[in-house]
C-alpha positions as CSV (number, residue, x, y, z in Angstrom):
1,M,-16.7,-20.3,-68.4
2,T,-20.0,-19.7,-68.3
3,L,-20.8,-23.4,-68.1
4,L,-18.9,-23.5,-64.8
5,N,-20.9,-20.6,-63.1
6,N,-24.0,-21.9,-64.1
7,S,-23.4,-25.4,-62.9
8,I,-23.0,-24.0,-59.6
9,H,-26.7,-23.7,-59.3
10,S,-26.9,-27.0,-60.0
11,I,-25.4,-28.3,-56.5
12,R,-27.1,-28.1,-53.1
13,P,-28.0,-25.3,-51.5
14,E,-25.7,-25.9,-48.6
15,I,-22.7,-26.1,-50.7
16,H,-23.4,-22.9,-52.7
17,L,-24.0,-20.8,-49.3
18,I,-20.6,-22.6,-48.4
19,L,-19.0,-20.8,-51.8
20,C,-20.7,-17.6,-51.4
21,C,-19.7,-17.4,-47.6
22,A,-15.9,-18.6,-47.8
23,R,-14.5,-14.9,-48.3
24,L,-12.8,-12.5,-46.1
25,H,-14.5,-9.8,-47.4
26,I,-18.4,-10.4,-49.2
27,E,-19.8,-8.4,-52.4
28,P,-23.4,-6.8,-51.3
29,E,-24.3,-9.6,-54.8
30,A,-23.1,-12.5,-52.7
31,K,-25.0,-11.2,-49.2
32,R,-28.4,-10.6,-51.5
33,K,-27.3,-15.0,-52.4
34,I,-26.8,-15.8,-48.8
35,K,-29.8,-14.0,-47.5
36,S,-31.9,-15.6,-50.1
37,L,-29.8,-19.1,-48.9
38,L,-30.6,-18.9,-45.2
39,Q,-34.4,-18.6,-45.9
40,T,-34.6,-21.9,-47.8
41,D,-34.9,-25.5,-45.7
42,L,-31.3,-26.1,-44.9
43,D,-29.4,-29.2,-43.9
44,W,-27.0,-27.8,-41.1
45,T,-25.3,-30.8,-39.8
46,Y,-24.1,-31.6,-43.7
47,L,-23.5,-27.7,-44.2
48,I,-21.4,-27.7,-40.6
49,K,-19.3,-31.2,-41.6
50,T,-18.8,-30.4,-45.5
51,A,-17.2,-26.7,-44.3
52,N,-15.2,-28.3,-41.8
53,E,-13.5,-31.0,-44.0
54,H,-13.0,-28.1,-46.2
55,R,-11.2,-26.5,-43.2
56,V,-13.7,-23.5,-43.6
57,L,-15.8,-23.4,-40.9
58,P,-13.5,-20.4,-39.2
59,L,-14.8,-17.8,-42.3
60,I,-18.1,-19.4,-42.2
61,Y,-18.8,-18.5,-38.7
62,K,-17.6,-15.0,-39.0
63,N,-19.7,-14.1,-42.1
64,L,-22.9,-15.7,-40.7
65,T,-22.4,-14.1,-37.3
66,E,-21.4,-10.6,-38.6
67,N,-24.3,-10.4,-41.4
68,F,-27.4,-13.0,-41.1
69,N,-27.3,-13.5,-37.3
70,K,-31.1,-13.6,-36.9
71,F,-31.3,-15.9,-39.7
72,V,-29.3,-18.9,-38.4
73,P,-31.1,-21.3,-35.9
74,P,-29.9,-20.5,-32.0
75,L,-28.7,-23.9,-31.8
76,T,-26.5,-23.7,-35.0
77,L,-24.9,-20.6,-34.1
78,D,-24.3,-22.1,-30.4
79,H,-22.7,-25.2,-31.9
80,L,-20.8,-23.0,-34.7
81,R,-19.7,-20.9,-31.8
82,N,-18.2,-23.8,-29.3
83,W,-16.3,-25.3,-32.5
84,Y,-14.9,-21.9,-33.2
85,H,-13.5,-21.0,-29.8
86,I,-12.3,-24.7,-30.0
87,N,-10.3,-24.2,-32.8
88,T,-9.4,-21.0,-31.7
89,I,-7.6,-22.2,-28.8
90,H,-6.0,-25.7,-30.9
91,N,-4.5,-22.8,-33.2
92,K,-2.9,-20.5,-29.9
93,L,-1.4,-23.8,-28.8
94,L,0.2,-24.6,-32.2
95,T,1.2,-20.8,-32.7
96,R,3.1,-21.2,-29.5
97,A,4.6,-24.5,-30.2
98,L,6.2,-22.7,-33.5
99,L,7.5,-19.8,-31.7
100,D,9.0,-22.2,-29.1
101,L,10.5,-24.5,-32.5
102,L,12.3,-20.9,-34.0
103,E,13.6,-19.9,-30.8
104,S,15.1,-23.6,-31.2
105,F,16.7,-23.1,-34.7
106,K,17.8,-19.5,-33.7
107,E,19.7,-20.5,-30.8
108,L,21.3,-23.0,-33.2
109,K,22.0,-20.4,-35.7
110,I,19.7,-22.5,-38.5
111,P,17.9,-20.6,-40.7
112,C,14.3,-21.5,-41.5
113,I,11.1,-20.7,-43.4
114,V,7.7,-21.2,-42.0
115,F,5.2,-21.1,-44.2
116,K,1.3,-22.3,-44.5
117,G,-0.9,-22.9,-40.7
118,P,-0.5,-19.7,-38.6
119,M,1.7,-18.3,-41.0
120,S,-0.5,-18.7,-44.0
121,A,-3.5,-17.2,-41.5
122,A,-1.5,-14.4,-40.3
123,R,-0.3,-13.4,-43.8
124,I,-4.3,-13.9,-45.9
125,Y,-6.3,-13.3,-42.7
126,N,-4.4,-11.0,-40.1
127,D,-6.1,-13.4,-38.1
128,I,-4.7,-17.2,-36.9
129,T,-8.6,-18.1,-35.9
130,L,-9.9,-17.7,-38.9
131,R,-8.2,-20.6,-40.8
132,Q,-7.9,-24.4,-39.8
133,F,-4.3,-26.0,-39.8
134,N,-3.3,-29.0,-38.4
135,D,0.0,-28.8,-37.9
136,L,3.5,-26.8,-38.6
137,D,5.7,-26.5,-41.5
138,V,8.8,-25.7,-41.7
139,L,11.8,-25.4,-44.8
140,V,15.1,-25.2,-44.2
141,D,18.5,-25.4,-46.4
142,E,19.6,-28.8,-47.7
143,K,22.9,-28.9,-45.5
144,D,20.7,-28.1,-42.2
145,Y,18.3,-30.8,-42.4
146,D,20.3,-33.4,-40.4
147,R,20.6,-30.9,-38.0
148,S,17.0,-29.8,-37.6
149,Q,15.7,-33.4,-37.7
150,E,18.2,-33.8,-34.5
151,N,17.5,-30.6,-33.1
152,L,13.6,-31.5,-33.1
153,A,14.8,-34.8,-31.6
154,R,16.3,-32.8,-28.6
155,I,13.1,-30.9,-27.8
156,G,11.0,-33.4,-27.6
157,Y,9.6,-34.7,-31.3
158,K,10.1,-38.2,-32.9
159,K,9.7,-39.1,-35.6
160,T,7.1,-40.4,-37.5
161,S,7.6,-40.1,-41.5
162,D,10.2,-40.0,-43.9
163,F,8.9,-39.0,-47.5
164,G,12.8,-37.9,-48.3
165,F,11.8,-34.4,-49.7
166,E,10.2,-33.8,-46.0
167,S,10.3,-36.1,-42.5
168,G,7.3,-35.5,-39.8
169,F,7.7,-35.4,-35.8
170,Q,5.2,-35.6,-33.1
171,H,5.8,-34.2,-30.1
172,E,6.2,-36.6,-27.0
173,S,3.5,-35.1,-24.7
174,S,2.1,-32.3,-26.6
175,R,1.3,-34.6,-29.7
176,I,1.8,-31.3,-32.4
177,N,3.0,-32.4,-35.6
178,I,5.8,-30.5,-37.5
179,D,6.7,-31.1,-40.8
180,I,10.4,-30.1,-41.9
181,H,11.0,-29.9,-45.6
182,R,14.1,-29.8,-47.6
183,K,11.8,-29.3,-50.7
184,F,8.7,-27.8,-50.7
185,D,7.8,-31.0,-53.0
186,D,9.2,-33.9,-54.0
187,H,7.8,-33.9,-57.8
188,G,10.2,-30.7,-58.7
189,L,8.0,-27.9,-59.2
190,F,9.4,-25.5,-56.7
191,S,13.2,-26.2,-58.2
192,Q,13.3,-23.3,-59.1
193,F,13.1,-21.0,-55.9
194,N,16.5,-22.5,-54.0
195,F,16.3,-21.7,-50.9
196,I,18.6,-18.5,-50.6
197,Q,16.6,-16.9,-52.7
198,L,13.3,-16.9,-50.8
199,L,15.1,-16.3,-47.6
200,N,16.4,-13.2,-48.9
201,R,12.9,-12.5,-49.7
202,L,11.0,-12.7,-46.7
203,E,8.6,-10.3,-45.6
204,P,7.6,-9.9,-42.0
205,I,4.6,-10.7,-40.4
206,D,3.1,-9.8,-37.3
207,I,1.7,-12.7,-35.3
208,Q,0.1,-12.5,-31.4
209,N,2.8,-9.9,-30.6
210,H,6.0,-11.6,-32.0
211,K,7.3,-9.9,-35.4
212,L,8.5,-13.0,-37.7
213,S,9.4,-13.5,-41.0
214,T,7.4,-15.7,-43.9
215,L,7.8,-15.9,-47.5
216,S,6.8,-12.8,-49.5
217,A,3.1,-12.4,-51.1
218,Q,3.9,-13.8,-54.4
219,D,6.1,-16.3,-53.3
220,T,3.3,-17.7,-51.0
221,L,0.7,-17.4,-53.6
222,L,3.0,-20.1,-55.9
223,N,3.5,-22.4,-53.6
224,L,-0.7,-22.6,-52.0
225,C,-0.9,-23.0,-56.2
226,I,1.9,-25.7,-56.0
227,N,0.0,-27.4,-53.1
228,F,-3.4,-27.3,-54.4
229,A,-1.9,-29.2,-57.3
230,K,0.1,-32.1,-55.1
231,D,-3.4,-32.6,-52.9
232,L,-5.0,-32.4,-56.5
233,F,-3.3,-36.0,-57.3
234,I,-4.2,-37.7,-54.0
235,N,-7.7,-36.5,-53.6
236,K,-6.9,-34.3,-50.5
237,T,-7.7,-31.3,-52.2
238,K,-9.5,-28.5,-50.1
239,L,-11.9,-25.3,-50.8
240,A,-9.8,-23.6,-48.0
241,Q,-6.9,-23.8,-50.9
242,I,-8.6,-22.0,-53.1
243,C,-9.9,-19.4,-50.4
244,D,-6.4,-18.7,-49.2
245,I,-5.2,-18.3,-52.8
246,A,-8.7,-15.7,-53.8
247,N,-8.3,-14.1,-50.0
248,L,-4.1,-13.1,-51.4
249,I,-5.4,-11.9,-54.4
250,D,-7.9,-9.9,-53.0
251,L,-5.3,-8.4,-50.5
252,H,-3.1,-7.2,-53.4
253,P,-5.2,-5.5,-56.1
254,N,-2.2,-3.6,-57.5
255,W,0.2,-6.2,-58.0
256,D,2.3,-6.6,-60.6
257,W,1.2,-9.3,-62.6
258,A,3.9,-10.0,-65.0
259,A,6.2,-10.4,-62.4
260,V,4.2,-13.2,-60.6
261,I,3.1,-14.9,-64.1
262,K,7.2,-14.6,-65.1
263,R,8.1,-15.7,-61.8
264,A,5.5,-19.2,-62.4
265,G,6.9,-19.6,-65.6
266,S,10.3,-19.6,-64.7
267,C,9.6,-22.9,-62.7
268,G,7.1,-24.2,-65.1
269,T,4.2,-23.7,-62.6
270,K,2.7,-21.3,-65.1
271,R,-0.6,-24.0,-65.5
272,I,-1.0,-24.7,-62.6
273,F,-0.7,-21.0,-61.5
274,F,-3.3,-20.1,-64.1
275,L,-5.6,-23.3,-63.2
276,C,-6.2,-22.1,-59.8
277,L,-7.0,-18.3,-60.2
278,S,-9.1,-19.9,-63.1
279,L,-11.5,-22.1,-60.3
280,S,-10.7,-19.0,-57.8
281,N,-12.5,-16.5,-60.2
282,Q,-15.2,-19.4,-61.2
283,L,-15.8,-20.5,-57.5
284,L,-15.9,-17.6,-55.7
285,G,-15.9,-14.9,-57.8
286,T,-12.2,-13.7,-57.5
287,K,-11.8,-10.4,-59.7
288,L,-8.9,-10.8,-62.0
289,P,-7.2,-8.1,-64.0
290,M,-8.6,-8.2,-67.8
291,E,-4.8,-9.1,-69.0
292,V,-4.8,-12.0,-66.6
293,M,-8.4,-13.3,-68.1
294,Q,-7.3,-13.3,-71.4
295,K,-4.2,-15.0,-70.9
296,I,-6.2,-17.5,-69.0
297,D,-8.9,-17.6,-72.1
298,T,-6.3,-18.1,-74.6
299,H,-4.1,-21.3,-72.7
300,T,-5.3,-24.0,-74.8
301,K,-4.7,-26.8,-72.0
302,L,-6.6,-24.9,-69.9
303,K,-9.7,-25.0,-72.1
304,S,-9.7,-29.5,-71.3
305,L,-8.1,-29.0,-67.9
306,V,-10.3,-26.4,-65.8
307,P,-13.9,-28.2,-66.4
308,E,-12.0,-31.6,-65.7
309,V,-10.4,-30.2,-61.9
310,Y,-13.3,-27.9,-61.2
311,D,-15.2,-31.6,-61.4
312,R,-13.4,-33.1,-59.2
313,L,-13.0,-30.2,-56.6
314,M,-17.0,-30.2,-56.9
315,N,-17.4,-34.2,-56.1
316,L,-14.6,-33.8,-53.4
317,L,-16.8,-30.7,-52.4
318,C,-20.3,-32.7,-52.5
319,G,-18.8,-35.9,-50.9
320,R,-18.8,-38.5,-54.0
321,C,-14.9,-38.7,-53.5
322,Q,-15.1,-42.6,-52.8
323,F,-17.0,-42.7,-56.2
324,L,-14.2,-41.0,-58.0
325,E,-11.6,-43.0,-56.8
326,R,-13.4,-46.3,-57.6
327,R,-14.2,-45.3,-61.1
328,R,-11.2,-43.3,-62.0
329,G,-8.2,-44.8,-60.0
330,Y,-4.2,-44.3,-60.0
331,L,-3.4,-44.3,-63.8
332,A,-6.0,-41.8,-64.5
333,D,-4.3,-39.3,-62.1
334,R,-1.3,-39.7,-62.6
335,L,-2.1,-38.7,-66.1
336,L,-3.8,-35.7,-64.6
337,F,-0.8,-34.6,-62.6
338,L,0.8,-35.2,-66.4
339,K,-1.2,-32.7,-67.7
340,L,-0.7,-29.9,-64.5
341,K,3.4,-30.0,-65.8
342,E,4.3,-28.4,-68.7
343,R,7.9,-29.5,-68.8
344,W,9.8,-32.4,-70.1
345,R,12.0,-32.5,-67.4
346,D,9.1,-32.6,-64.8
347,R,6.8,-34.9,-66.7
348,L,10.1,-37.4,-67.1
349,P,9.3,-38.7,-63.2
350,T,5.5,-39.4,-63.8
351,Y,6.3,-41.0,-67.3
352,Y,9.0,-43.5,-65.3
353,H,6.7,-44.3,-62.8
354,I,3.0,-45.3,-65.0
355,P,4.7,-48.1,-66.6
356,K,5.8,-50.0,-63.2
357,Y,2.6,-49.3,-62.2
358,C,1.1,-51.2,-65.0
359,I,2.8,-53.9,-64.7
360,R,2.3,-54.1,-61.3
361,Y,-1.5,-53.0,-61.7
362,Y,-2.0,-56.0,-64.7
363,F,0.1,-59.0,-63.1
364,K,-1.9,-58.8,-60.0
365,K,-5.3,-59.0,-62.5
366,I,-3.7,-61.7,-64.1
367,L,-2.8,-63.4,-60.8
368,I,-6.6,-63.2,-59.7
369,E,-7.6,-64.7,-62.7
370,F,-5.3,-67.4,-62.5
371,R,-5.9,-68.4,-58.7
372,K,-9.7,-68.7,-59.9
373,I,-8.8,-71.2,-62.3
374,I,-6.7,-73.3,-60.5
375,T,-8.2,-73.1,-57.1
376,P,-11.7,-75.6,-58.5
377,V,-9.1,-77.5,-59.9
378,I,-7.1,-77.9,-56.8
379,F,-10.1,-78.8,-54.1
380,R,-11.2,-81.3,-56.8
381,K,-8.0,-83.3,-56.7
382,V,-8.5,-83.3,-52.6
């Protein structure tokens, strides 16, 4: 862990500032670091671009304007303020669409669970303007999946994608995107939490003076970890995902950690869960109980996994994603995903796809080499 903390000092000051500001509540030590960083020659264009790409710009704006206003150039503050207002309008429009959507589901008596997006913003930050989100995610029971899609078509949404476990829809006039899920993912990582169990554990939440229900705090935490693992596989991981985990943990200092760890183990995601907790601790200084830290430190698989994932996340954060993709490739991503899975039944689908990929990959390589040989011969004859 010391190695990871030390490596933060070698990154650009802009990235360091983003990491320090990407918290709902900033500790005094972090405030001193921020003040010191703000007195250096910062590339504000790069900082804003990176923070926006990793969906933490609302937190950056909040913390800079509340605590370090005089250290930020006036033009930069104006730019941040304008962007923040645009994001606020966008989020409120999506929230209004969510309320209309829930009303249509209620009319048809289709039970549903809304997660991510405005729900995560309200649960974790108690403010829908402090998070960036682009669409809405709704989970329904398997038996209501087709009816839910018909309902979306009825209220003006057009189907844009179908991945089996979820379908994407876009409203014909407002262009708002909605994903309807019958499972959280297509890898079976959340398979042990069936819809009825999740429905029975829903907790009330207030969004723009409306009383709604969403995933319990523990289910939200596990779902955030699952989404991080999914996006890591396709190089779409965002710093905001670790921020969500860190800030949710801060809200529950007296959590029953034994129960959370047990629930993570029951669905085969304990390794992913500990990985996200470790990254949250290393990147954002999340305070974890001693017993949890001991479990992370003694987990043998995490000793190599945490530095590897940390390196990927920092490369994505520093804008080295394209180089990463060229260097690693599909097979290396699959192998990493295998390391994240701890049960054989979850690994088997991945093992099934690897040989297919290898055959397709090497067949293409052979075909390319064959064309290089045969093309000059053909032209010579002509």
